[in-house]
C-alpha positions, 0 to 999 in steps of 0.5 A: 923089085921092078927096078932090078927086074928092068936093069936085069932084063936090059943087062942081057940076063934075060937071054943067059943060059941057066946054071944047074947049081945055085952057087959056084962050088967052094965059093969064098967071098969076103967083105974086104974084097978089092974088086970094083964097087957095084951099084948098092941100090941095085944090089940091095933091090935084087937081094931083097927080091931074093929074100922074098923068093926064099919063102917059095924056094927054100933051096936057095936060102943058104946062098941068099943069106950068104950074098946078103952079108955084102949089102953094105958095100957090094963088089963085083965078085959079090954081084957075080955070085948074085948073077950066078944065083939068078941064072940058076933060078931062071932054069928052075922056074918050071920046077916045083913040088907036087904031092898026090894023095897016093904018096902019103903012105910011102913018104920018108923024112930024111935030114942031112947036116954038114958043118964048115968049121971056121969057114967064114973068111971075115969072122972065122965063124963056123957055118952049117947047113941042113937039107931036109928031104920028104921022100926023094924031094928036097923041100928045105935047105938052110944055114 
């Protein structure tokens, strides 16, 4: 984790402006990308750190799973998606969920589901997502 953190800091990402979404809208990536290759060790290191971070920030689970598909042979466009996610995380560092004792009687569980039939470019598989809200707070999102 320290390897990617040091390279991330030296690459200028520490001073970047944060994004408000974890992924670019309608982003489609493929393993057959013709973009230039990137450092596989760095990509895997960042991906591993992001997979660990999903435990405390489930709202990034979908995109972390998506970029993890390309760990075998990462390209520039895959790396751009990872950097987008890192910029989103930078803007979310001070945010979290706090439950108070008075909220218990007013909380309502709401679940939304969506699917993209044959949306995976490589395998033409269907993908789906689930968002779970407790009251007004999203506390789970997964694919």
